[in-house]
N, C-alpha and C positions, 0 to 999 in steps of 0.2 A: 265661608267660601262655597260657591255653588259647586254642584256635582260636576258640571261641565268643565269649570276651571281646574277642579281637582284632578280629573282624568287627563286634562291637557298638561298640567304640570307633571303628573306622573309619567306620561309618555315622554315629555321632554327630558326628565331625569334618566329614563331608560336609554334614550338616544345618546345622552351625554356619557353615560356609563359605557355603552357600546363603543363610542368613539374613543374614549380614554383607553379602554382595553385594547382596541384595535391599534391605537398609536403605540402602546407599550409593546405589543406583539411585533409590530412593524419595525420598531427601533431595534429590538433584540434580534430579529431575523437578519437585518442588514448588518448589525454589529458582529453577529456570529459568522456571517458570510465573508466578511472582510477582515476578520480577526487575524488571519494568517499574515497580513501585512505588518503585523506588530511583532517585534522581537520579544520572546518570553522574558529575556533578561531585563527589558524595560517595563513590562507589564505582565506579571506572572499569570493573571487569569486569562490572557489572550488565547493560549493553546486549548484551554478547557472550553472556552467559547467556540473555538473552531470545531472541536469535537461535537459541540451541541448544535451545529448548524442543521444537520438532517432532522433531528427531533424538532427543532424550531420550525423548520419548513413544514413538517407535518402539522404542527400546532397552527401555523399560518393558514394552511389549506382548510383545516377543520373550522377555524374562526371565519374564514371567507365563506364557507358553505353556510354556516349559522347566520352570518350577516346578510347573505343573500336571502335566506329563508325568512328572516325577520324584517327584511327590507330596510336595513340600516345602511343607507346608500353612502353616507360619508365614511362609515367604517369600511364598507366595501372598497371605496376609492383609496383609502389609506393602505389597506392590505395589498391591493393590486399594485399600487405604486412601489411598495417594498419588494414585492415579487419581481416586478420588472427591473428594478435596480439590482436585484440579486441574481438576475437571469444568467449572467456570465459564469457565476459560481455554480448555479444549479445545473447547467449544461456540462460542467466539468464533473460533477458527481453523477449525473444521470444523462450521459450522452445518448443521442438517438441518431444512429447511422444505419439507415435503411438502404435498400438497393439503389435508390435514386441518388443519394449523396455519398455513398461509400465508394472509394476508388475501385475502378474496374480490375478484375483479375488479369494479370499479365499473360500474354500468350506463351511466352517462353518460360517454362517452369524451371529451367536451369538457372534462371536469374532470381529465384525466390529463396527465402531462408525462413524456416519456422523456428522460432526461439521460444523457449519456456523458462520462466523463473519460478522457483519452488523452494520454500523453506520446508525441508522434509523432516524436521524434528529428530535428526539423528537416526532416521528410520526406526524410531521407537526403541532405540537401544536400552534406554533406562526404564522402559515400561514392561515389567515382567510378564504381563499377560499377552503382550504383542511381540516381544523381541524374538521369540522362538518360532513365530509364525511367518510365512512368506509375506513380505511387505506389500500392503495394499497401495502404498505410495509408489513403489517401484513398478508394480503392475500397471498403475495409472500411466506412468511415464512410457512404458513399452507400448501400451495400447494407443496412446496419443501420438506417438512416433514423431516427436519434434526432431529437427536437424541437430539442435544444440539444446542442452539442458544446463542452466546455470543454477546451482544449488546453494542454499545457505543451510547451516547446521547439517551438512551432509556427511560428516565424519564423527567418529566416537572412539574413545579409548585407544587411539593409535591403530585401529583396524584400517586395512585397505578398504576403500569404498565397497568393492565387490565381494569382500569377505565378511562384512557384517552379518550376524546370524540371520537376520530377516531378509537380507539381500542375496546371500550366497546361493539360494536355490535358483536365482535368475542369472547367475554368473556367466554361463555359456551364452545365453541370449544377449546379455548386455555387451559382452566383448565382440560378438558377431555384429550386432547393430551399431555399436559405438566403439570402434577400434581405438579411438583417441580419448583418453580421459586423464584428468588431473586429480590427484588425491592429496588432501592436506588435513593436518590435525585441527586447523581452525575452522573447518567445515565449508569453506568456499571451494566447492568442487565443480567439475564440469564433465559432462558426457558429450561427445561430439562425433559427428560423422566425418568431419574434416580435420586435417592437422592444424595444429596451433602452437604458438610459443607463449609461455606464461611469464608475466612480469608482476612484481609487487607494485602496488599503487599506494605509496605511503606506508608508514609503520603501523603495526597493530597497536591500538591504544587501549589502555585499561582505565577503569574507574574504580575508586574505592567503593567497596560494597556499602549499601545503606546500613545505618546503625541497626545492629542486631543480627548481622550475618557475618559468616566467618571466612569468606574467600573473595579474592579479587574477581571482578567481572570484566569481560571484554566489552569495550565500548564501541569501537570502530574497527571494521575489517573491510578491505577492498583489494581486489586483484584484477589485473588486465589480462586478456587473452587475445592475441592477434591471430585471427582465423585466416587460413589460406583457402580461399574459395575456389571452386572448380574452374572459374573463369580466369584464374591466375591472379586475381585482385585480392587485396587484404582488407579485412574489416576488424576493427577493435571492438571487443565485448568487455564490458566492465561488470563485475559481480561485486555486490557489497551488502553489508548488514550494519545497521546503526543501532545505537543504544536501545535496549529493550525496556519495556515498562516494568518488568519483573513482577507481574501480577501473580505468577504461580509460585513465587518463593515461599509464601506462607505455608504451602502444602508440604514443602520438603524440609523435614525436621533436621536433617543432617547439615543443612546450611546455616542453621541458627546457632548463635552463641549460647542462647538460652531459650527454652521452649516458650517463655513468657515475654520475651523481648523481641519485638518486631515493629518496624515502622508501618504506619497505616498505608492503605492502598493509595489514598490521596497524596501522601508524602512521596511514595515511590513514583507516582505519575509526575508530580511537580519536579522532582529531581531528574527524571528521565528527559523531560522537555528541555531543561537547561543543558544537559549533556549532549542531546541530539543536535542542538543549535551549533555547538562547537564542532560536532561531527560533520554537519552539513557544510560548514565553512572549509573544513579540511578537504572534503571530497570535491567540492566545487573548485578549489584551488588546483587540485590535481587534474580535474577534467579539463581545465583551461589549457593544460599542457599536452593533452591528448591530440591525436590526428583529427582532422575534420569529421570523418565518418565514424561514428561511435553509437553503439547501442548499450544503454546502461540498465541493468537489471538488478533487482534486489529487494530485500526486506528493509524498507525505510522505517518501519515502525511508526509511521506517521501518515496522515491522510492527505488526499488531494486538497490543494489550495492552502495547506498549512504553511507556516514560516519555513520549516525545513524543506518542504517540497518546492517552495518558491525559490529558495536559495540555490538548490541543486539544479533546478530547471534553468534559472537565469533567463536570458533573452533568446537563447539559441536552442534549447532542447524542447521537444514536443512530447506529449503524453500519448503513447500508442493506443491506450484504451479510449481516451477521448476522441481520437481520430478514426478509430475503426471498430470500437466496441459498441455495445448496445445495452443501455439500462444500468441500473445500480448493481455493481458486482463487488460484494465484499469478499475479502480474501482471508480475514482472520475469523475463526469460527468458534472461539471459546469465550467464556466470561460474559456472554451476552453483548460483546462489543463487535458488532457486525460492520466493520469498516474495511475499505480497500487500503491496506498499508503496504502491499507489495506492488511494485510499479515497473513498467518497461518504458524507458524514455529513449529518445533517439534524436540525432541530428545528422545532417549531411545528405548525400544523394540517395535517399531511399524513402519509401513510403509504406506504411502498413495498410493492408487491404482486408485483413481478417483478424479478428481478436476473439478469444474465448476464455472464460473463466470455468474451470472444470471442478465441479462440486463433488469431489470424491477423494479417496485416499485416507490415510490414517494419521496425518499430521494435524497440527492445530492451525495450519494455513491451507488455503486452496491455491493451486497454481494458476498463473496467467500464461497464456500462449498466444503469440502474435506472429503472423506470417507477413514478411516484408517483401516488397518488390524492390530489388536492388538496382540502382543505377549509379554506381560509384566510380570515381576516377582512380 
């Protein structure tokens, strides 16, 4: 074989290898992008694939850069095609709302409502090094000054919200700023500048603890608050928390039946995906019975475009971060899982014009805060 033919064949093999790798990356990227359309009960890897979408997107972009550098044009075309096909999902994860396409600020500020959702981790009641200190999460809330704060894991050990050890130093400030609040042992608490009435939204659901643990776990929680606005109109707020991944259980020895018996992290995640699917069906059914104007806030424990997210949103709810936020905003900040699992959804006569993820506090979550322009009947 001549040297010319040898190099020609070698180049052809390199091109073929690049094309095959590009095709594999492209297929995986698209599959992960739309894995949320698949019910985990039908195909258990689907939710894991949905979680892998952002890492796959990064792999795709790196592969695209390499293919461009090496001038492997077919590989470039394949990867670009997959990115274009995945663009609707990419913009859900990383919305870009600049001043040109973001809704204008309303002139009448009395017709706006600033809403925060925040899993406050019981204001660190179980963390001995933090429970006696003034809560950084409560300080964050007071500094941000939302009109309404919908909390998850906001209570602990039967304490009134304002009397938790880390919150008590702020009690006077809280009651002055938020004269209306709701306290519950299930942790779905609210601080509000406006009066409201609270309603249960379905029954609290429990799940049998994973093998190796010794207590029942709350799987589904939801509560509705009908807010009386200064305009005299009413707006329903829904606060919820769905099945957790239980990634921190392994650290808490008091929860284990035996120090040596615990399910793997993978098994805990697999189980949580299945339970959250049932949670989502329950919540969606109850949301269908709510008034037209609703803001839904909470710890979904699942990501944008997941099966759970799609079930809850249905065809009528919009994601406030997608419509008014900017960039990739993860809200969970532990275990290296930087995903947005806290969401603010809405439907009816309102529109978000400002959204913020606040990277502070002492919880394992960061809060989301959205300001709405209200135009409700």
